C-alpha angles and dihedrals in degrees: 000000000000092000092050091049092048090049088051089063099035093053093045095130098031102107093163124076131038140287120209118233093247093050090049095053094041090053090051090048088053089051091051091051091050091050092050090048091050090048093052093041090048093052091048093046091045092052090050091050093045095248102163094172094062092234094141099068092044091050092050092049092047091051091049092046093051090049090051098050097096095041089050093052090045096052091045092052091048091048092050090050091049091051090053098257131122110260089225086074085084085085089070086076087075088072106088117247097339093062094053093047092048092050091047090055091048091050090054093057118107121251115283096182113089113242117237115256 
């Protein structure tokens, strides 16, 4: 999982190529772990600083999310290409509810691109 998460950040601006299904989901699992860590760390830091409004954990997660926008788009485009779809189908996410479900189903599809030998 660590290698997939590292690759998520290293290939931030690599919109070409492919991302295997396992690497895609492991990178997203790594993202989820980081967000949970930031949430816990933010609550602890906020309680030490006397932040009663719980602004600290939200601020940390917002900063991380903004930093991860381009890598997220990049890995999603590579995963769609690997599953045999056009990366421009990412725009379907702009359709509320239906777009997210459609992309989720596309991300679950097995690789259609033959792997190099």
